[in-house]
PAGU-736148 format. One record per residue (C-alpha): residue number from 1; residue in three letters; y, x, z. Coordinates in steps of 0.001 Angstrom, whole numbers. Example, Ala and Ser with C-alpha at 12.3 -4.5 7.8 and 13.67 -1.06 7.14 Angstrom:
BEGIN
<num: 1, residu: ALA, north: -4500, east: 12300, up: 7800> .
<num: 2, residu: SER, north: -1060, east: 13670, up: 7140> .
// end
This chain:
BEGIN
<num: 1, residu: MET, north: 0, east: 0, up: 0> .
<num: 2, residu: ILE, north: 3350, east: 1496, up: -1100> .
<num: 3, residu: LYS, north: 5986, east: 1154, up: 1629> .
<num: 4, residu: VAL, north: 9412, east: 376, up: 144> .
<num: 5, residu: ALA, north: 12831, east: 374, up: 1804> .
<num: 6, residu: ILE, north: 15740, east: -1462, up: 157> .
<num: 7, residu: ASN, north: 19075, east: 166, up: 953> .
<num: 8, residu: GLY, north: 21604, east: -2524, up: 95> .
<num: 9, residu: TYR, north: 20659, east: -6197, up: 142> .
<num: 10, residu: GLY, north: 23065, east: -7725, up: -2367> .
<num: 11, residu: THR, north: 22767, east: -8988, up: -5937> .
<num: 12, residu: VAL, north: 20167, east: -6391, up: -6954> .
<num: 13, residu: GLY, north: 18672, east: -5506, up: -3576> .
<num: 14, residu: LYS, north: 17653, east: -9036, up: -2627> .
<num: 15, residu: ARG, north: 15934, east: -9508, up: -5985> .
<num: 16, residu: VAL, north: 14129, east: -6174, up: -5779> .
<num: 17, residu: ALA, north: 13017, east: -6966, up: -2218> .
<num: 18, residu: ASP, north: 11467, east: -10265, up: -3314> .
<num: 19, residu: ALA, north: 9841, east: -8593, up: -6326> .
<num: 20, residu: VAL, north: 8373, east: -5850, up: -4113> .
<num: 21, residu: ALA, north: 7082, east: -8449, up: -1659> .
<num: 22, residu: ALA, north: 5327, east: -10243, up: -4521> .
<num: 23, residu: GLN, north: 3359, east: -7124, up: -5562> .
<num: 24, residu: LYS, north: -177, east: -6692, up: -4259> .
<num: 25, residu: ASP, north: 254, east: -2918, up: -3898> .
<num: 26, residu: MET, north: 3680, east: -2853, up: -2201> .
<num: 27, residu: LYS, north: 5328, east: -3838, up: 1060> .
<num: 28, residu: VAL, north: 8981, east: -4177, up: 2130> .
<num: 29, residu: VAL, north: 9464, east: -2146, up: 5311> .
<num: 30, residu: GLY, north: 13108, east: -3093, up: 5640> .
<num: 31, residu: VAL, north: 16422, east: -3964, up: 4014> .
<num: 32, residu: SER, north: 19914, east: -2855, up: 4962> .
<num: 33, residu: LYS, north: 23218, east: -4669, up: 5308> .
<num: 34, residu: THR, north: 26710, east: -3523, up: 6244> .
<num: 35, residu: ARG, north: 27828, east: -6880, up: 7662> .
<num: 36, residu: PRO, north: 26239, east: -10097, up: 8967> .
<num: 37, residu: ASN, north: 26848, east: -12337, up: 5972> .
<num: 38, residu: ALA, north: 24794, east: -15094, up: 4314> .
<num: 39, residu: GLU, north: 22468, east: -12583, up: 2631> .
<num: 40, residu: ALA, north: 21589, east: -11121, up: 6029> .
<num: 41, residu: PHE, north: 20430, east: -14568, up: 7120> .
<num: 42, residu: VAL, north: 18356, east: -14851, up: 3929> .
<num: 43, residu: ALA, north: 16715, east: -11520, up: 4776> .
<num: 44, residu: LYS, north: 15872, east: -12890, up: 8212> .
<num: 45, residu: GLN, north: 14401, east: -16047, up: 6677> .
<num: 46, residu: ARG, north: 12306, east: -13904, up: 4314> .
<num: 47, residu: GLY, north: 10987, east: -11916, up: 7268> .
<num: 48, residu: TYR, north: 12441, east: -8588, up: 6142> .
<num: 49, residu: PRO, north: 13318, east: -6219, up: 9027> .
<num: 50, residu: LEU, north: 17085, east: -5722, up: 9013> .
<num: 51, residu: TYR, north: 18689, east: -2293, up: 9332> .
<num: 52, residu: ILE, north: 22348, east: -1303, up: 9300> .
<num: 53, residu: ALA, north: 24252, east: 1795, up: 8243> .
<num: 54, residu: ASP, north: 26608, east: 1781, up: 11243> .
<num: 55, residu: LEU, north: 24857, east: 1052, up: 14551> .
<num: 56, residu: SER, north: 28238, east: 410, up: 16216> .
<num: 57, residu: LYS, north: 28190, east: -2917, up: 14337> .
<num: 58, residu: LYS, north: 24915, east: -3960, up: 15935> .
<num: 59, residu: PRO, north: 26612, east: -6325, up: 18448> .
<num: 60, residu: ALA, north: 28275, east: -8228, up: 15572> .
<num: 61, residu: PHE, north: 24843, east: -8893, up: 14045> .
<num: 62, residu: GLU, north: 23205, east: -9807, up: 17326> .
<num: 63, residu: LYS, north: 26086, east: -12117, up: 18264> .
<num: 64, residu: VAL, north: 25165, east: -14405, up: 15349> .
<num: 65, residu: GLY, north: 21427, east: -14212, up: 15984> .
<num: 66, residu: LEU, north: 20459, east: -11386, up: 13641> .
<num: 67, residu: SER, north: 18133, east: -8807, up: 15162> .
<num: 68, residu: VAL, north: 18764, east: -5217, up: 14091> .
<num: 69, residu: ALA, north: 15687, east: -3035, up: 13777> .
<num: 70, residu: GLY, north: 17632, east: 213, up: 13637> .
<num: 71, residu: SER, north: 19669, east: 2451, up: 11362> .
<num: 72, residu: VAL, north: 19255, east: 3068, up: 7632> .
<num: 73, residu: GLU, north: 17779, east: 6448, up: 8524> .
<num: 74, residu: ASP, north: 15231, east: 4734, up: 10789> .
<num: 75, residu: MET, north: 14305, east: 2449, up: 7888> .
<num: 76, residu: CYS, north: 13906, east: 5298, up: 5416> .
<num: 77, residu: LYS, north: 11628, east: 7207, up: 7795> .
<num: 78, residu: GLN, north: 9090, east: 4382, up: 7515> .
<num: 79, residu: ALA, north: 9086, east: 4274, up: 3715> .
<num: 80, residu: ASP, north: 7372, east: 6082, up: 862> .
<num: 81, residu: VAL, north: 10271, east: 5298, up: -1454> .
<num: 82, residu: VAL, north: 13740, east: 3843, up: -1035> .
<num: 83, residu: VAL, north: 15427, east: 1677, up: -3646> .
<num: 84, residu: ASP, north: 19162, east: 2326, up: -3362> .
<num: 85, residu: ALA, north: 20884, east: -902, up: -4352> .
<num: 86, residu: THR, north: 24228, east: -105, up: -2765> .
<num: 87, residu: PRO, north: 27412, east: -604, up: -4845> .
<num: 88, residu: GLY, north: 28129, east: 1800, up: -7702> .
<num: 89, residu: ASP, north: 29279, east: 5279, up: -6626> .
<num: 90, residu: ILE, north: 28110, east: 4598, up: -3053> .
<num: 91, residu: GLY, north: 24482, east: 5387, up: -3811> .
<num: 92, residu: ALA, north: 25212, east: 8998, up: -4662> .
<num: 93, residu: THR, north: 26604, east: 9544, up: -1161> .
<num: 94, residu: ASN, north: 23207, east: 8557, up: 264> .
<num: 95, residu: LYS, north: 21340, east: 11290, up: -1592> .
<num: 96, residu: PRO, north: 21689, east: 13935, up: 1175> .
<num: 97, residu: LEU, north: 19952, east: 11555, up: 3589> .
<num: 98, residu: TYR, north: 17022, east: 11034, up: 1223> .
<num: 99, residu: GLU, north: 16776, east: 14775, up: 605> .
<num: 100, residu: LYS, north: 16824, east: 15476, up: 4338> .
<num: 101, residu: LEU, north: 13995, east: 13019, up: 4933> .
<num: 102, residu: GLY, north: 12033, east: 14210, up: 1899> .
<num: 103, residu: ILE, north: 11757, east: 10638, up: 615> .
<num: 104, residu: ARG, north: 11549, east: 9464, up: -2984> .
<num: 105, residu: ALA, north: 14570, east: 7459, up: -4140> .
<num: 106, residu: ILE, north: 15593, east: 5150, up: -6961> .
<num: 107, residu: TRP, north: 19217, east: 4521, up: -7910> .
<num: 108, residu: GLN, north: 20738, east: 1867, up: -10160> .
<num: 109, residu: GLY, north: 22751, east: 2119, up: -13352> .
<num: 110, residu: GLY, north: 26069, east: 2062, up: -11514> .
<num: 111, residu: GLU, north: 25414, east: 5692, up: -10599> .
<num: 112, residu: ASP, north: 25711, east: 8611, up: -13009> .
<num: 113, residu: HIS, north: 22603, east: 9988, up: -14693> .
<num: 114, residu: GLU, north: 23090, east: 13230, up: -12761> .
<num: 115, residu: VAL, north: 22344, east: 11608, up: -9382> .
<num: 116, residu: ALA, north: 18634, east: 11687, up: -10212> .
<num: 117, residu: GLY, north: 18552, east: 13843, up: -13345> .
<num: 118, residu: PHE, north: 16209, east: 11281, up: -14925> .
<num: 119, residu: SER, north: 17003, east: 7815, up: -16260> .
<num: 120, residu: PHE, north: 14199, east: 5277, up: -16539> .
<num: 121, residu: ASN, north: 13053, east: 2413, up: -18715> .
<num: 122, residu: SER, north: 9498, east: 1083, up: -18353> .
<num: 123, residu: SER, north: 8972, east: 540, up: -22070> .
<num: 124, residu: CYS, north: 10334, east: 3916, up: -23150> .
<num: 125, residu: ASN, north: 9563, east: 6743, up: -20716> .
<num: 126, residu: TYR, north: 7282, east: 5474, up: -17954> .
<num: 127, residu: LYS, north: 4950, east: 8483, up: -18132> .
<num: 128, residu: ASP, north: 7843, east: 10890, up: -17630> .
<num: 129, residu: ALA, north: 8595, east: 9215, up: -14284> .
<num: 130, residu: ILE, north: 5124, east: 9777, up: -12818> .
<num: 131, residu: GLY, north: 5377, east: 11799, up: -9605> .
<num: 132, residu: ARG, north: 9157, east: 12230, up: -9768> .
<num: 133, residu: LYS, north: 11164, east: 12510, up: -6561> .
<num: 134, residu: PHE, north: 14319, east: 10878, up: -7880> .
<num: 135, residu: VAL, north: 14801, east: 8268, up: -10625> .
<num: 136, residu: ARG, north: 17744, east: 6247, up: -11893> .
<num: 137, residu: VAL, north: 17031, east: 2828, up: -13408> .
<num: 138, residu: VAL, north: 19592, east: 2338, up: -16182> .
<num: 139, residu: SER, north: 22026, east: -580, up: -16176> .
<num: 140, residu: CYS, north: 21264, east: -4111, up: -17310> .
<num: 141, residu: ASN, north: 22881, east: -3643, up: -20716> .
<num: 142, residu: THR, north: 21263, east: -250, up: -21276> .
<num: 143, residu: THR, north: 17886, east: -1672, up: -20231> .
<num: 144, residu: GLY, north: 18193, east: -4427, up: -22830> .
<num: 145, residu: LEU, north: 19322, east: -2012, up: -25525> .
<num: 146, residu: CYS, north: 16553, east: 499, up: -24827> .
<num: 147, residu: ARG, north: 13785, east: -2095, up: -25009> .
<num: 148, residu: ILE, north: 14641, east: -3398, up: -28474> .
<num: 149, residu: ILE, north: 15846, east: -103, up: -29954> .
<num: 150, residu: HIS, north: 12650, east: 1664, up: -28887> .
<num: 151, residu: ALA, north: 10468, east: -1104, up: -30344> .
<num: 152, residu: ILE, north: 12287, east: -990, up: -33694> .
<num: 153, residu: ASP, north: 12291, east: 2805, up: -33723> .
<num: 154, residu: GLN, north: 8523, east: 2914, up: -33155> .
<num: 155, residu: GLU, north: 7962, east: 575, up: -36116> .
<num: 156, residu: TYR, north: 10631, east: 1539, up: -38642> .
<num: 157, residu: GLY, north: 12542, east: 4546, up: -37348> .
<num: 158, residu: VAL, north: 16171, east: 4064, up: -36299> .
<num: 159, residu: ALA, north: 18884, east: 5813, up: -38302> .
<num: 160, residu: HIS, north: 21793, east: 4305, up: -36368> .
<num: 161, residu: VAL, north: 22622, east: 1510, up: -33948> .
<num: 162, residu: HIS, north: 25955, east: -273, up: -33708> .
<num: 163, residu: ALA, north: 26095, east: -2590, up: -30713> .
<num: 164, residu: ILE, north: 28937, east: -4726, up: -29397> .
<num: 165, residu: MET, north: 28613, east: -5861, up: -25782> .
<num: 166, residu: VAL, north: 30368, east: -9089, up: -24795> .
<num: 167, residu: ARG, north: 30177, east: -8721, up: -21035> .
<num: 168, residu: ARG, north: 30459, east: -11228, up: -18214> .
<num: 169, residu: GLY, north: 33563, east: -10911, up: -16069> .
<num: 170, residu: SER, north: 31733, east: -10913, up: -12734> .
<num: 171, residu: ASP, north: 28509, east: -12071, up: -11127> .
<num: 172, residu: PRO, north: 28368, east: -15796, up: -10216> .
<num: 173, residu: GLY, north: 28694, east: -15207, up: -6474> .
<num: 174, residu: GLU, north: 31523, east: -12696, up: -6763> .
<num: 175, residu: ILE, north: 35026, east: -13965, up: -6001> .
<num: 176, residu: LYS, north: 36928, east: -10756, up: -5256> .
<num: 177, residu: LYS, north: 38001, east: -10371, up: -8913> .
<num: 178, residu: GLY, north: 39635, east: -13782, up: -8834> .
<num: 179, residu: PRO, north: 40229, east: -16143, up: -11757> .
<num: 180, residu: ILE, north: 40062, east: -14570, up: -15206> .
<num: 181, residu: ASP, north: 42046, east: -15674, up: -18274> .
<num: 182, residu: ALA, north: 41738, east: -12854, up: -20780> .
<num: 183, residu: ILE, north: 39433, east: -10949, up: -23095> .
<num: 184, residu: VAL, north: 39572, east: -7396, up: -21790> .
<num: 185, residu: LEU, north: 38544, east: -4382, up: -23847> .
<num: 186, residu: ASP, north: 36300, east: -2335, up: -21574> .
<num: 187, residu: PRO, north: 37132, east: 298, up: -22629> .
<num: 188, residu: VAL, north: 39629, east: 247, up: -25487> .
<num: 189, residu: SER, north: 38146, east: 3524, up: -26731> .
<num: 190, residu: VAL, north: 34888, east: 3874, up: -28657> .
<num: 191, residu: PRO, north: 32123, east: 4388, up: -27680> .
<num: 192, residu: SER, north: 31747, east: 2417, up: -24471> .
<num: 193, residu: HIS, north: 29583, east: 4042, up: -21783> .
<num: 194, residu: HIS, north: 26520, east: 2100, up: -22944> .
<num: 195, residu: GLY, north: 25801, east: 4328, up: -25955> .
<num: 196, residu: PRO, north: 25768, east: 7594, up: -24000> .
<num: 197, residu: ASP, north: 23708, east: 5835, up: -21336> .
<num: 198, residu: VAL, north: 21069, east: 4847, up: -23915> .
<num: 199, residu: LEU, north: 20859, east: 8536, up: -24824> .
<num: 200, residu: THR, north: 19748, east: 9384, up: -21273> .
<num: 201, residu: VAL, north: 16549, east: 7465, up: -22089> .
<num: 202, residu: LEU, north: 16337, east: 7764, up: -25888> .
<num: 203, residu: PRO, north: 18092, east: 11071, up: -26634> .
<num: 204, residu: ARG, north: 17281, east: 11148, up: -30361> .
<num: 205, residu: ILE, north: 18883, east: 7781, up: -31167> .
<num: 206, residu: SER, north: 22191, east: 7644, up: -33031> .
<num: 207, residu: ILE, north: 24222, east: 4853, up: -31450> .
<num: 208, residu: THR, north: 27795, east: 3596, up: -31238> .
<num: 209, residu: THR, north: 28737, east: 934, up: -28716> .
<num: 210, residu: MET, north: 31822, east: -1182, up: -28089> .
<num: 211, residu: ALA, north: 32390, east: -3503, up: -25139> .
<num: 212, residu: MET, north: 34661, east: -6274, up: -23935> .
<num: 213, residu: ILE, north: 34766, east: -8496, up: -20850> .
<num: 214, residu: VAL, north: 35111, east: -12266, up: -21206> .
<num: 215, residu: PRO, north: 35732, east: -15067, up: -18658> .
<num: 216, residu: THR, north: 32135, east: -15982, up: -17801> .
<num: 217, residu: THR, north: 29661, east: -15128, up: -15053> .
<num: 218, residu: MET, north: 26363, east: -16151, up: -16632> .
<num: 219, residu: MET, north: 25119, east: -13296, up: -18815> .
<num: 220, residu: HIS, north: 26060, east: -10599, up: -21308> .
<num: 221, residu: MET, north: 25727, east: -11093, up: -25067> .
<num: 222, residu: HIS, north: 24986, east: -8256, up: -27509> .
<num: 223, residu: ALA, north: 25720, east: -8281, up: -31231> .
<num: 224, residu: ILE, north: 23473, east: -5557, up: -32617> .
<num: 225, residu: GLN, north: 23227, east: -3965, up: -36051> .
<num: 226, residu: ILE, north: 20463, east: -1411, up: -36607> .
<num: 227, residu: THR, north: 20133, east: 766, up: -39685> .
<num: 228, residu: THR, north: 16468, east: 1644, up: -40078> .
<num: 229, residu: LYS, north: 14732, east: 4507, up: -41882> .
<num: 230, residu: LYS, north: 12251, east: 2152, up: -43596> .
<num: 231, residu: ASP, north: 12801, east: -1288, up: -45084> .
<num: 232, residu: VAL, north: 12606, east: -3856, up: -42316> .
<num: 233, residu: ALA, north: 10696, east: -7145, up: -42494> .
<num: 234, residu: ARG, north: 12047, east: -10111, up: -40523> .
<num: 235, residu: ASP, north: 8628, east: -11608, up: -39800> .
<num: 236, residu: ARG, north: 7391, east: -8303, up: -38410> .
<num: 237, residu: VAL, north: 10465, east: -7965, up: -36161> .
<num: 238, residu: ILE, north: 9761, east: -11428, up: -34783> .
<num: 239, residu: GLU, north: 6148, east: -10411, up: -34156> .
<num: 240, residu: LEU, north: 7305, east: -7275, up: -32301> .
<num: 241, residu: ILE, north: 9526, east: -9394, up: -30078> .
<num: 242, residu: LYS, north: 6822, east: -11973, up: -29417> .
<num: 243, residu: THR, north: 4269, east: -9359, up: -28374> .
<num: 244, residu: HIS, north: 6635, east: -7330, up: -26182> .
<num: 245, residu: PRO, north: 6135, east: -8059, up: -22450> .
<num: 246, residu: ARG, north: 9850, east: -7901, up: -21691> .
<num: 247, residu: MET, north: 11428, east: -9537, up: -24742> .
<num: 248, residu: GLY, north: 11863, east: -13258, up: -25264> .
<num: 249, residu: LEU, north: 12490, east: -15171, up: -28486> .
<num: 250, residu: ILE, north: 14868, east: -18129, up: -28361> .
<num: 251, residu: LYS, north: 13623, east: -20425, up: -31101> .
<num: 252, residu: LYS, north: 15904, east: -22659, up: -33138> .
<num: 253, residu: SER, north: 13871, east: -25689, up: -32057> .
<num: 254, residu: ALA, north: 14997, east: -25174, up: -28449> .
<num: 255, residu: GLY, north: 18580, east: -25985, up: -29439> .
<num: 256, residu: ILE, north: 19914, east: -23179, up: -27240> .
<num: 257, residu: LYS, north: 22989, east: -21379, up: -28528> .
<num: 258, residu: SER, north: 24774, east: -20295, up: -25360> .
<num: 259, residu: THR, north: 24189, east: -18347, up: -22176> .
<num: 260, residu: ALA, north: 24901, east: -21475, up: -20115> .
<num: 261, residu: GLU, north: 22039, east: -23325, up: -21821> .
<num: 262, residu: LEU, north: 19776, east: -20309, up: -21357> .
<num: 263, residu: LYS, north: 20422, east: -20221, up: -17625> .
<num: 264, residu: GLU, north: 19860, east: -23973, up: -17385> .
<num: 265, residu: PHE, north: 16554, east: -23549, up: -19236> .
<num: 266, residu: ALA, north: 15463, east: -20806, up: -16833> .
<num: 267, residu: MET, north: 16361, east: -23078, up: -13921> .
<num: 268, residu: ASP, north: 14330, east: -25937, up: -15392> .
<num: 269, residu: LEU, north: 11373, east: -23567, up: -15841> .
<num: 270, residu: GLY, north: 11463, east: -22948, up: -12098> .
<num: 271, residu: ARG, north: 12387, east: -19287, up: -12342> .
<num: 272, residu: PRO, north: 13449, east: -17876, up: -8939> .
<num: 273, residu: ARG, north: 17263, east: -17863, up: -8892> .
<num: 274, residu: SER, north: 16994, east: -18917, up: -12600> .
<num: 275, residu: ASP, north: 16479, east: -15222, up: -13359> .
<num: 276, residu: LEU, north: 15767, east: -13963, up: -16873> .
<num: 277, residu: TYR, north: 13973, east: -10609, up: -16729> .
<num: 278, residu: GLU, north: 13585, east: -10389, up: -20505> .
<num: 279, residu: ASN, north: 15897, east: -9717, up: -23444> .
<num: 280, residu: CYS, north: 16684, east: -13167, up: -24848> .
<num: 281, residu: ILE, north: 16826, east: -12677, up: -28617> .
<num: 282, residu: PHE, north: 17965, east: -15580, up: -30774> .
<num: 283, residu: GLU, north: 15418, east: -16065, up: -33569> .
<num: 284, residu: ASP, north: 17897, east: -17729, up: -35897> .
<num: 285, residu: SER, north: 20234, east: -14725, up: -35619> .
<num: 286, residu: ILE, north: 17663, east: -12198, up: -36852> .
<num: 287, residu: TYR, north: 18799, east: -10908, up: -40239> .
<num: 288, residu: ALA, north: 16792, east: -8318, up: -42157> .
<num: 289, residu: ASN, north: 17749, east: -6931, up: -45548> .
<num: 290, residu: GLY, north: 16481, east: -3582, up: -46769> .
<num: 291, residu: LYS, north: 17264, east: -1110, up: -44012> .
<num: 292, residu: GLU, north: 19659, east: -3393, up: -42149> .
<num: 293, residu: LEU, north: 18670, east: -5455, up: -39095> .
<num: 294, residu: CYS, north: 21100, east: -7666, up: -37170> .
<num: 295, residu: PHE, north: 20647, east: -10076, up: -34250> .
<num: 296, residu: PHE, north: 22144, east: -11466, up: -31058> .
<num: 297, residu: GLN, north: 20520, east: -10948, up: -27668> .
<num: 298, residu: ALA, north: 21538, east: -12254, up: -24251> .
<num: 299, residu: ILE, north: 21013, east: -10110, up: -21136> .
<num: 300, residu: HIS, north: 20931, east: -11478, up: -17598> .
<num: 301, residu: GLN, north: 22848, east: -8826, up: -15697> .
<num: 302, residu: GLU, north: 21405, east: -9719, up: -12292> .
<num: 303, residu: ALA, north: 17748, east: -9678, up: -13264> .
<num: 304, residu: ASP, north: 16462, east: -7513, up: -16120> .
<num: 305, residu: ILE, north: 16558, east: -4304, up: -14066> .
<num: 306, residu: VAL, north: 14541, east: -5833, up: -11206> .
<num: 307, residu: VAL, north: 11188, east: -5482, up: -12954> .
<num: 308, residu: GLU, north: 12157, east: -1967, up: -14039> .
<num: 309, residu: ASN, north: 12620, east: -956, up: -10390> .
<num: 310, residu: ILE, north: 9101, east: -2132, up: -9574> .
<num: 311, residu: ASP, north: 7573, east: -103, up: -12398> .
<num: 312, residu: ALA, north: 9628, east: 2918, up: -11383> .
<num: 313, residu: ILE, north: 8205, east: 2707, up: -7849> .
<num: 314, residu: ARG, north: 4664, east: 2602, up: -9178> .
<num: 315, residu: ALA, north: 5229, east: 5523, up: -11555> .
<num: 316, residu: MET, north: 6922, east: 7734, up: -8951> .
<num: 317, residu: MET, north: 4105, east: 7154, up: -6491> .
<num: 318, residu: GLY, north: 1484, east: 7820, up: -9180> .
<num: 319, residu: ALA, north: -87, east: 4452, up: -8314> .
<num: 320, residu: GLU, north: -557, east: 3553, up: -11980> .
<num: 321, residu: LYS, north: -426, east: 6071, up: -14843> .
<num: 322, residu: ASP, north: -398, east: 3518, up: -17675> .
<num: 323, residu: ALA, north: 2943, east: 1841, up: -18455> .
<num: 324, residu: ALA, north: 1418, east: -1274, up: -20003> .
<num: 325, residu: LYS, north: -786, east: -1836, up: -16961> .
<num: 326, residu: SER, north: 2120, east: -1460, up: -14537> .
<num: 327, residu: ILE, north: 4317, east: -3797, up: -16579> .
<num: 328, residu: LYS, north: 1538, east: -6396, up: -16592> .
<num: 329, residu: MET, north: 977, east: -6001, up: -12852> .
<num: 330, residu: THR, north: 4686, east: -6487, up: -12197> .
<num: 331, residu: ASN, north: 5040, east: -9461, up: -14523> .
<num: 332, residu: ASP, north: 1882, east: -11166, up: -13268> .
<num: 333, residu: ALA, north: 2885, east: -10813, up: -9626> .
<num: 334, residu: LEU, north: 6185, east: -12534, up: -10415> .
<num: 335, residu: GLY, north: 4475, east: -15233, up: -12481> .
<num: 336, residu: PHE, north: 6631, east: -14089, up: -15392> .
<num: 337, residu: SER, north: 5913, east: -14370, up: -19093> .
<num: 338, residu: PRO, north: 8609, east: -14000, up: -21787> .
<num: 339, residu: ILE, north: 10494, east: -17128, up: -22664> .
<num: 340, residu: GLN, north: 8967, east: -17715, up: -26129> .
<num: 341, residu: ASN, north: 5756, east: -18821, up: -24438> .
<num: 342, residu: ASN, north: 7581, east: -21759, up: -22843> .
<num: 343, residu: HIS, north: 9021, east: -23568, up: -25864> .
// end
């Protein structure tokens, strides 16, 4: 049984904790919070031992009925691996603690590649993560890009990728950014950080990315154009998507043409938190002509990296050497199959 600590129990951490708890070969030894908010009460309800970074705040937790099991260091001492799900740029400051304790650690895409020296995607470089001490799971957008780019590259060879990210303004539960009434170029310059981030996983891919933020909280949308080395066949691309364990095909018959409808569909399917772990690729958008392939895909920013964290844990611990087997184990434990199987 792999003992996992979750440092940071927010948008990502709470999802990773539940995903770990669902695995037959893993156990949550604790989660950490910095303040006694609603998520801390959820952790209590889930039965996760609660740890805090600053023990001087222990009375504030206990005052509202939240038992504190100890410090973050106490939590890490009990674990085989810690998933750092603290806010971007905070995770890197925790590295000295993990090094001191000699514990394996996983960071999220909000941190720089250099924090771990290795960036991970289950479908692309699982074997290279086996036995590693430190791993960074790339961001939600990079995860979605890597999955489809790698699949197309394996089949046709990729000469160049041009991807435009239309990004959500904030997560649904986030209010600190306030009301939004603008389309913000993020950044104005080209490329956006997503292209260089893809190269940390797929270094031989030629890619240019552009990004903007729009007033929505649901999901991101990608407009992708891939120039291939061989002529591409639309039917074969659809087959590749259908057979990929982490890519979903949104069929025309479903009548879905927005992220809002996608999230509603996931909710109706009974997905926990209406999470979409897969790339949601719109079948009707797939255009193939000679060496040109274009399509739209929607990415759920809160969820697609969750399953990647689970596979990273398994690879780092050497618990499963085969990527396909780990992916299946993770998906099965979550009762997850890509969306094309449901409509």
